N, C-alpha and C positions, 0 to 999 in steps of 0.2 A: 504493501500499499504507500511506498514508499517511491510516489514516482518523479518526484524532483530529482531525489540521490541518483534514482535509477535513469535516466535523464542523462546526469554529469559522467554516471562509469562510462555508459554506453556510449555517450560521446568521445571518449577522452579513449575510447577502442577502436575508433578511425572508421573505416568500410564496415571492419569485422563487428562492430558495434549500433551500425545506421539504425536498422530497425528496434535494436533494441531500448533507444532512443528516441524514434519515433513513437512507437508507442507509449511511451512514459510520457512523454510531451506533449500529447494528444489528447492522451488521457488528464493531466494536471490541467493542464488550461483550460481544458471542455470543462470540468468541474470540483477543481480547487483555485484554479487560480483565477483574481476579484480584480485584479485591472484589465480594463479591456486591449488596449494598446502592448501589452505584455501578454496576453494570450495569442494576439494574432499573432505576434512574432514571435511564438513557441510552435505554433501552428502552419507557418511559412516556412521555418525550420523543419520545423519534422517534415513537412514533403518534400524541401529540395534532399535532406539524407536518404529518403525513400529511395528516390528516382534518382540517388548516386547508385544507390544499394541493387537497384536494377542495373544498373551500367555496367554496372561487374560481374552480376551472377543475374546472368538476363531469364536463368530458367527458374528464380525463385517465386515461387504464386504471392508470398505473403510482401516481396515490394513491388509489387505493383497493389496488391490488397492498401496496402499501409500510403500507399499515394493518397489511394481513391479516398480513405477511411480519415486522413489529414486535410487534405483539400473540398471535404463534405463539412468538418467541423469548422477552418475556414470561410466556406457558403454562407452558415448559420450568424458570423460577425458583417457579413456586411449586406444589403441591402437584395430581392431575388434579382433586380432587374442587372446588378453592376456583379453578380455572381456568375450569372445570363453570359454577359458580356464577354466578363475573362477569360471565359470557353470552359468552365470549371464543368458544368455538365456534361461536354465535351470529352474532353480530358479523365471525368470520373468513370465513362461510360467505358470507353476504350482500358484502362484501367482494370477495372472491374471482370469487360472479357478480358485481359489477357490471365489475368488470377482462373477463373473458371476455366480455361484451355486449358493450364498447365496440370491443376488442382480441382475435375467437375465435383468432387466432393467437398468443398470448401463451403460448408455452412454459411461463418460469415459473409461471404462475397454473395450467396445466393440472399439472405438478410437483408445488404448493404444493395444489392441492385434494385430489391423492391420496394423499398425505400425511396430508388432513384427514380423508379416510373412513378412514386405515387406522389412523391413529392412535388414534380414536376407537373403532373394533369392537375395538381390540388393551386398548386398557382397560376397555373398560365392558359390552364382550360385543357379539355381531354382532346379538340382538336388542332388547338397549336400545338401541343405535348407529342400531337405522335406526328403532325406534318416535318416540325422544327427539330425535335430533337430523341423522334423513332418510340417516343414516349405512351405509355399506356394501360390501363385499370388492369387488363386482364394480365399483362405480363408483369404484372408486381404480382396479383396474387398467382399465379404460378411461380413468382418466384416463392414466394412467403411457406407456397406449400412447397416446396422444393426445401427449403430450411431444415422445415420440422419433420419431414422425410428424413432427410440428413442426422438429424440432429432431434427428436421428438422433447428431449427431457433441458432441451436450452431455452431458461427463465427468456433471452432474451430473442429470442424467433418468436416465442408469442406476445408479447411487449410488444415489437417493431408492427409484427403482425396486425397488431389492435391499432398502435399509433396511422398506419396505411391504412387499416380499411375507415380511421376518421378522417382523414385526407379527403378518402377520394368518394365515402358518401354521408358525411356530416356524419347528422343530428340519426339519418335511416343509421349505422350502424350502431349506436350506443351497446345496444342489449349485446349484440356479437363480440363486441368488444371490452363489455365487461368479463363476460368468461372470459376472455384472454388471459386480461391483466387478472382474475381472480387464479388462473393457472402459475399467470407467472409469481405471483403472490406467495404460492406456495411453496416455490425454488426453496432450496437449502444454501443460498449463494455463496461464490468464489471470488475473491479477488477483484476484477473490475466490475464482475456482472452484479457483482451486490449492492455498487450504488446506483443500476438501476431498478433490481428487484426492490431494494429499500423503499425508492421512488416509487414505488405502483401501489407497495404500503400505505405509504401515505397520502397517496390523493384516494386510497381505496375507503382508508379509514382513519385517517386523524387530520389531510388537509381542509376538506369542507362535511365536517363532519354532521351536519345539520341539514347540507341540501342532499347529501347518500340517506339520511334517516328516514329526512323527510320523502323522497323518492321512492326506499324500499318499502316506504308504511303505504305509500298509492302504486306500489307494484307497476310502478315506472319506471326507466333505468334514468339516472342524470343525465344532467348536460355533459355535452361533450366533452368543455371547457373542465368542469370538475374533473373527470373523472381522467384526461387525457394524457396519458408521461412524454412528458416532450418527447417531437421526432426529427428525428435527420438520417439526408441520403444515409451517414455513416457512422450514424450509433450504433451498428453490429456490434456485439459482444467481444473483447480479446479473449475471454476464460469461460467458458460456455458453462455454466453450473446447473444440475441436475434437477429436475422439481419434480414433486408425486400432485397428480390431477386432484383437486378437494373433490369431497366427499358429496 
């Protein structure tokens, strides 16, 4: 859990530690760094290190995955217009396609690809998403389902599937999303994914108890803003925890 130290130690190793540094920096910037400009700097550096690793080891799947991961998180720090204008979507897609070409069973890449499609459709609309970026709701769902098939015990796969549904369908996806969040919250998280499962538990049971409880009493799902755990193109788990489905 000491991501800043992991970043420093990985960076000290040069190319050999590039992915360790990139992973640690991205997690630290995403969850722990309170200073916005410093977070942007960390994410930018993480993407550069992953890119450098890919140049040295072109057959290493995670060199491409961590590029997508860092760039996706970086995209969250700017407006959607700026992110798209900077070519982030094109680069993320290329990195995830390369990841899956090298490692077809990369569950985290499937999760990230699902969010890639869902985020773009949710932000620019189905028509623009399809014709400009080749993104679609159907592709998003296929990637989420593939991730769960590869790793049915992944808390993050359940969480991000729920996030994707809310991006694509809004209020209509509330009930299905809540079921997925409950399954994620039932997980016994480890390492990075602990932050995500903890966030879902908070959303479901702590963050807005009055709205959740009142919704439960009326047998209707809470508002999407109440239950949604924040989504991102690249929030896929780095270490997927195992979970048990709630009774």
